[in-house]
N, C-alpha and C positions, 0 to 999 in steps of 0.2 A: 504494500500500498504505499502510494508517494504521499506527498505533503497535502495535495488536493482531496485525495481521499480521506486522510484524517480530518481535514477542515470540513469536508461534508458529514463525516460520522458526528463531529462535534455540534455542526449546526442541526443535524437531524436530531440528536440528543436534547438540544436545547429547545428546538420546537416542541419535541414529545412531551418534555417536562412542563414547558409554558403552556401547552394545550391541556394538559391533564389538570393542572393547576387552575386555570381558568374555567374549565368545564366543571371542576369540583365546585368552585366559587359560584357559579351560576346555580348550580343545582341546589346549593345550601341556601342561596337567596330565593330562589323559586319556591322552596319548601315553607319559607316564611316563619320558621320556628315551630311549625306544626309536628314535624317529625320529633323534635325534642319534647314537645309537651305529651306526645304519645308515650315516649319512653319512660317520661317522668310519672305518667299516671297508670299504665297499663302493664306493669311488670310485676303484679303479685305474686303469680306463679311462675315457676322456673322456666317451664316450657314454653310460656308466653315470652318471657324475656328473651328466650334464645329466639325464637320465632321473629320478635320485633328487632331484636339486634341484627339479625340477616337482612330483614326488609330494609331497614334504615340505612346500613351500610350499603347495600345493592343500590339505593337510591343517590347517596351522597358520593359514591364510589370511593370510599376511604375508611378503612377499619381504624387506622390512627386516629381519624376525626371522631369516630364514634367512641374509641377508648377514652381519648381525652375528655369527651363529653362525660362519660361515666365517672372518670376521677374527678370531676368538677361535681356532678351530681352528690357522689359520697363525700366529698370534702365539705359540701355547703349542708350537708344532712338531709338532701331532698330523697336519697336513696340508700338502702341500707346495702351491706357486702353481699348479702345472700341474693339480692335482685341483681346486682352487679356482675356477678359470676356468670349468670345466664345471658346477659347481652354480649359480655366479652366473647362467650362461646359462639353466639350467633354472629357477632361481628367477623369472625375468622371464616365464617361460611358465606357470608355477604360479599366479602372483597373477592370472592372467585369470580364474580360477575364480570369483572373488569378484564380478566384473562380471556374469557369466551368472547367479548366484544372485539378484543385486539386480536383475537384468532381468526377473525373475519379477513384480515389482510392477507393470510395463507390460502384463501380460497382460489382455485383454478380450475378452469374449463372453458368450452367453447360456448356452451349453452347461454342463451341471452338472460335467462333468469339467474342463472349463477353469477353471470358476469355483473347483474345488478347489485348482487350481495356483496360484490367486492368495493372495497373503501375508495379504491381509485375511481370507481364510477359515481358513487353517490356523494362522497366527500365535497367535491367541487359544487354540488347542488346545494349542499349544506351551508357551505360557506359563502354563497352568494345569496341564500335566504337570511343567514345570519347576519352579514354586513348590512342588508336591506333594513332588518329590523333594528339593529343597532343605530343606523343613521337616522330613521324615521320615529323611532321611539322615543318618548319622553324619558328623562331622567328618573330611575326608579320603577317605570313602568314594568310590567310582566312582558310586554312585547320585546323590551330591549333585553331582559334577562334571559328570555327564551333565544334570542339572537346571539348572545354572549355563550350560552350552551352550544349551540350548532357551530358557531366559529370556533370554538376551543375544541370540540370533537374533530373538526375538519383539520385544524392545526395539529392536533395530537396524531391523527392519521398519516398527514403529509410528513410528520417527524419519524413515525415508524417506519414508512416507506423509505425516507431519506437515509435512514439508519440500516436498514435491510441492504439498500443498494450500495452503500459504501462499505459494508462488511462482505459483500458477497465475494469479491476477489480473494478474500483471506481464505477461502476454503482449501486451495492448493498451497497456500503459505506454510511450510514446515514450522517456522517459528510459533505462527498462531496456533496452529492444531496441536504442537508440543506443549504450549501453554495450557491448552484445554485439556490434555491428558493428564497434566498434573491435578486438575480440579475433578478428576475422576475418582481421586482419593476421597473417601467421604469425609474426613475431616478437612481436608483443605477446601474442598467444594463448599462444605457447610460453612466454614469460615469465612470465605470468599463472598457467599450469598449474604451472611450476616452483615458483614462490613459494608457491602454496597447499600443494602437497605438502611442500615444505621447512618449512613452519610446523608441519601437523599431522603430519609424518613418517609418513605411510601413504599409498602410491599407491592401494590398494584403497579407503581412505576417501575420497580426493579424486576418485576414478572415481564412487563412489557419489553423492557430491554433485553432480557434473556430470550423472549420470543423473537425479537428483531435478530439477534445473533444467530437463531436457530434457522432462520430463512438462508443463512449462508451455506446450509447443509453440512457444517462441520462439527455441529454440537450433537454430541450422541446423548442417548437418554442416560448413559452411565455418567455422564459429566453434568447433565442438567438436573437429574434427581437429588443430589447432594445440595447443589446450589439452592434448589427450591426450599429444601428443609432450612438452610440457614437463613433465607429471606423471611421466614416466619418468625424466627428468632429475632432478626434484625428490627423488625417493624416494632418490637416492644419497647425499644429506646424512645420513641417519642412520647409514650405514655410514662416512662420513667423519669423522663425530664421535666415532664408536666406535673409530676407529683412532687417535685423539689419545693420544699417550702410549705407543702400543704398538710393537711392534719394525718394522723397516724392511719386512719381509714382510708384516706385517698391514697396513701403510699401502698396500703395492702391491696387496693385495687388494682394499682399498678403491677404489684407483685404477682397477682393472680393470673394477669394477662402473660405475664413472662412465664410463670410456672406451668401454665397451659400449654403455650408453645414449646417450652423445653422439653417437658416429660412427654409431649406428644411426639415431638422430633426423636428424642432418645428411644422412645418404643417403636417408632416406625422404623428406624434405622438399624436398630437390633434385629427385629423382627424381619424385614425385608432382606437384610444382608445374610442373615443367617440361613434363610430359605434359598437366596440366591446362590449361597455355598453349596447346597445340596442338589438343586434342580438347573442351575445356569441358566438363567432367563436370557433367550436369543435376542431379546429387544434391546438389551443393554447397549449393544453395539452399532445398533442402528441410528441414523440421523433424525433427531427429534424436530417435530413441527411445531408451529404454534397452537394447532390444536391439541396436539399431545401433552404440551406444556400446560395447557387449560386443564386437561384431564388429570394429570398428576397432582396439579395444585387443588383441584377441587375434591379428589379422592383422598388426598392428606387431610384436608381441613375438614370436611365432613366426617371423615373417620376418626379423626381426634375428638371431635363433639361427641360422637357415638359412643366412643369408649370411655372419655372421661366425664360425661354428663352425669352418670349415677355416683361420681365420686366429687360431686362440685362441693359438698361440706368439708371434704378433706382438703381441697385446694384453699378454702376459706380458713380452715384451721392452719394450714401451712404457712399462709401469708400473716396470720395473726401471730404465728410462732416466730416468724422472720422479724415482724415489726412489734416488739415487745410493748405491753400495755404500761408497764412501768416506766417507759422511757416518755411517756406522755409529758408534754409541756404544758404549763399552766397557760391558758390563752383567756383572753378577756371574752366573756360570755355576750354574746350578740342576739338580737331577735333573729328568729328563724328566716324572716323575709330578707334581713340585711346578709345574713350568714349566706343566703343563695345567690348573692351578687358575686359570684367566682369569676375572676379574670379569664378562665378558660372558656366561658361562654361568649366572649367577647368575638371569636370566630364565627359565632352565629348569631350576628347581631338581633335578628328578627325574636329570637328566643330572649336574648338579654335583655331587649328592650321590654319584653312582657313581663320577665322578672321585675323590672323596675316598677312596672305597672301595678304588680301584686304588692309590692312594698309601699308604694304611695297609697294604694288604698287603705293599708293599715294605717298608714300616717294620718290620713283623713279621719280614721275612726277614733285615734288616739287624740286628734285635735278636736274633735267634736266634744269628746269625753272631757278634755280639758276646759273647755269654755263653759260647758254645761255645769260643770262642778264648781268652777269659780263663782259662777252666777247663783248657785245654791248658797254660798256663804252669807249672802245678805240675811237669809232667813234662818240658816242654821249653821252657825259659825263654828268652826272647830280648827285646832292647828293641825291635827292628822289631814283634814281636807287641804289646808294650804300646803303641806308638804307634798300631798299627792299631786296637786296642780304643779309644784316645781318639779317634781319627778317627771311627770308627764312631758313638761316643757324641755326637760333635758334629753329625754328619749326622743322627742320630735327633732330637736337640733341634731342629734345623731342620724335620725333618718335624712334629714336634709344633707347634712355633709357626706354621707355615705352613698345616697343616690345620686347627688348631684355630681360628685366625682366621678361616678360610674357611667352617668350620661355623657359627661364630657369625653369619656374615653370611646363610647359608643360613637359619638359625632364624627370620629375618624373614620367610621367604616361606612361602606357603601349601604344606603337605606333606601327602601322601596318608598313609594309616595304614601302609602299607609303607615308605614313606620316612622317616616319623618314626620308626619302629622302627630302620630302619638308622643315622639320625641319632644316636640314643641310644646304639645299640652303639659306634658310632665315637668319639663324644665321651668316652665311658667308657674305651674300650681304648687310645687313643692315650697317655692319662696311665700306664696300666699299663706299656705297651711301653716309655715314655720312663724309668720308674723302674726295670725290668729293667736297661736299658743303664747306669742309674746304678750298679747292683749290679755289673754287670760290670767297670765301672771301678774300684770298691772292692775286687773281688776281684784285679783285676790289680795294683793299687797294694800290696794287702797281700802278695801273692807277691813283688813287686818289692823290698818292704822286707825280706822274709825272704831273700831273694837278695843283696842288698847287705850284709846283716848277718851273712851266713854261717849262719843260723838253719836248722835241720833239725828236721821231725817225727821221731817214733819210727816204726819200721817198721809197729808196729801202727797208730799214729795215719794214717799214709799210707794203708794198705789200708782203713781205714774211711773215709777220706776219699774213697778212688776208689769205693768201693761207694755212697756216698751220691752222689757225682757222676754216677754212672750212672742214679739215680733223678731227679736234676735235669735231666740232659741230656734223658731220656726225656719228662718233663712239659713241657719246653720244646718240644721237637719235635712232641708231641702238641697242644700249645696252638696253635702256629704252623698245625699242619692243620686244628684245629678252626675258626680264624679264617678261613683262607685257603678253606675249602670250606663254611662255615656249617653244620658237621657236628654236630648235636646228639646224635646217637646216641655219636658219640665223646666229645663234651664231658662225658658224665656219668662218664665215667673219670677225669676231671682231679682233682675234688675227693677221692676216695678215695685216689689217689696223694699228693695234697697233704697228706693226714692221715698217712699213712705216712712221708713225709718228716719232718713234724713229729716224729713218735715217733722217727725214726732220729737227728735232731739232738739230742733230749731225751737218748737212750740214749748218744751219743757224748759229750755234756758229762758225763755221769755217769762214763763210762769215763776221759774226761780227768781229772777231779778224782781218781780213784782213783790214775791215774799221778803225778799232782803229788804225792800223799801219799807215794808210794813213791819219789819222786824220779827217776822215769824221764824226766821231761820239764821243760825249762826253763820259769821262768815267762815268760819274754818271748815264747818260742815258743808257749806254751799260750795267750796273750792273742791272738796272730795267729790261731791255729786257732778260737778261739772266735769271732773276729770274721768268718772266713770261713764258719763255720758260721750265722751269723746272717744273712750276705747270701745263702746258698743257701736258707735258710728263707724269706726275704724275695722271693726270686724264685720259689718255688712258691706263695706266697700272691698275687702278682700274677697268675700263671697260672690260679689258682683264680677270682680276680676276672674274667678275661677270659671264661673258660668259662662261669661262673655268669650273667653279663650276656647270653650268648646264650642260653642256656635260658630265663632269664627272659623276653626280649623274644620269643622263639619261642611260649612258652606263654600269653604276655599275662596271667598270673595271678599268679605270684609276684614279689616283688622279690627282689634278689640276697641280701640278709641273710636273708630267710626261707628261701631255697632252701638256703644254707650251713648255716643253724641246724638245719632238717630233717635233712640229711645227718649233721651232727656228733652230733646227739641219737640217731642211729641208728635212727630211727623208719621208714627205708626199707630195705627188704629187699634190693634190689639192692645199695645202698650198702654194707650190712654184708657182704655176700657178696664183693663186689669188694674192699672193704678187706682183708678176711681172705686173700683170694687174693694180693693184691699183696704184703702183709705177710711172706709166705712167699716171695716172688719177691725182694724186696730185703732180704736179711739181711746184718747185719754180721759180718764174719769173727771 
């Protein structure tokens, strides 16, 4: 092989790896996080976990991605080790689909239908469709994602053929064939396969490279089989790297993946070569084809799953023994929703952003709890309740910090239109929920100060504050329901109520001034009342922001300020009617 042949092989390999990566990313984006949610929820039985692991891996074309995902699930407490072992076994079966797809490049024949199955026949068509979809599709649209998958597959196949063409002359090269003969040694071949796969971190890609080499006709089954065995061990490196710095259970999940492939390889090698010593398989000296590699790859992985499936609990015990419980480091306890925000899920941003959605839903629940508890203090004061409001405020701050940081990391990923909308809604909403909890603290501290100083409001002032409190409670409960259910129909009722609350606050301040003039209320108690009113008003403002953000993103037309301005100006008939209705509902005594 001359320098140009080497350059052709490097170019083909580069196109192959890039195409595989591009196609995989497109498949992950097209799944929209649905596959990850399926894995999370439907793995209660081990056989179901195995089936789902195989299915998900076949769809996203990467056992490494599935296994890293499982490590993330276990690390965040979403999944138990006993569930993870089934998915890991299934992932090894699912990854064999890639080798069957790549084996299409080895099809030969003059029949027109057989020719149509050859990648050289349909890849140009897919490339053409893909580039049209990419150029005409909007950013984040499914059309563009499908185009990326088609183009990635076409590039992958072109790279496969380029590699095959570049190595074809090596069939008669004594140096090359001599080197391959060395790999016929089971140990050397296994080490070579493991090293190659560990470097490129994809067993599918390394099997594809082996299939391309096989098309030269110089690779025998005796050489290919040990390499395939090693490739299954090398693919464990990705999960092992991913488990660094993770919890003990996450490390155990990575160990299960390693032990499954390692034990399976040892059993296969011992059994296969022991039988070969007795019967001397004739096919070992025959040239391996792309389809033959796919057959060996599938038989090994399916066979390992069948043999080791009954001993799944033993694999868990072995991993637990390897990573001892006594070595567990003390880590700061986190709410389950925040513990689930594992960085391993950032490679599947659609799923990651839905984990954020789940966390912010819990944040909204805590926020509602904090403001309602603070409002209770006016009638049933206790230091325990004040401390609980403070605890909730600190917890909500933790949610804002963790979710906000995670969302910033997601922003650097490719997001579809739906995910981009969800990202915008979450990034806006977390600050509003956090500010509401701050106002809950303010209200609790103001009531605490009044309690400690023995200050009381007039009966009229208390009655007015109770009426306003009902409106504030209702808008908070309504806003939490709006956010929790993405309910735009309910969201349009928030802004009219916010305007009514503004009017109530203004009217209460005017009445308070009149009482001050008459001497019915002390100046110090009056200042505290004014501050409480201001915090109530701010709570309703943040509720309005949350509802308006949801409406804006659903309509994809107005921004939040435009929406609010339109309503306040009264140009919306529904707003005017709803405002008048609510004004009659929430009247001051």
